[in-house]
C-alpha positions as CSV (number, residue, x, y, z in Angstrom):
1,M,-48.3,18.3,-28.9
2,G,-48.9,14.8,-30.4
3,M,-47.2,12.0,-28.3
4,G,-45.4,12.8,-25.1
5,G,-46.1,15.7,-22.8
6,A,-45.4,16.6,-19.1
7,G,-47.9,14.0,-18.0
8,G,-51.4,13.9,-16.9
9,P,-54.3,11.4,-16.1
10,G,-53.4,9.2,-19.1
11,A,-49.6,9.5,-18.9
12,E,-49.1,6.4,-16.7
13,R,-51.6,4.5,-18.7
14,R,-49.9,5.2,-22.1
15,R,-46.6,4.4,-20.6
16,R,-47.8,1.0,-19.5
17,L,-49.6,0.4,-22.8
18,V,-46.4,1.3,-24.9
19,A,-44.3,-1.2,-22.4
20,A,-46.8,-3.8,-23.0
21,V,-46.7,-3.4,-26.8
22,I,-42.9,-3.5,-26.8
23,V,-42.8,-6.7,-24.6
24,L,-45.4,-8.3,-26.9
25,A,-43.3,-7.5,-29.9
26,M,-40.3,-9.0,-28.3
27,V,-42.1,-12.2,-27.2
28,L,-43.5,-12.5,-30.8
29,A,-40.1,-12.2,-32.3
30,A,-38.5,-14.6,-29.9
31,G,-41.3,-17.1,-30.8
32,A,-40.7,-16.7,-34.5
33,T,-37.1,-17.2,-34.1
34,V,-37.5,-20.4,-32.0
35,L,-40.1,-21.6,-34.5
36,S,-37.9,-21.0,-37.5
37,L,-34.9,-22.8,-35.8
38,A,-37.2,-25.7,-34.8
39,L,-38.6,-26.0,-38.4
40,D,-35.1,-25.8,-39.9
């Protein structure tokens, strides 16, 4: 129920979407850190 499950037609797509969101968040965090260091 809810998130997770044994898998199915949308399981692989959901996993890829979660991975993409995590990577995007890491890239944004790194960009913000570099920007704050550059503007310091």
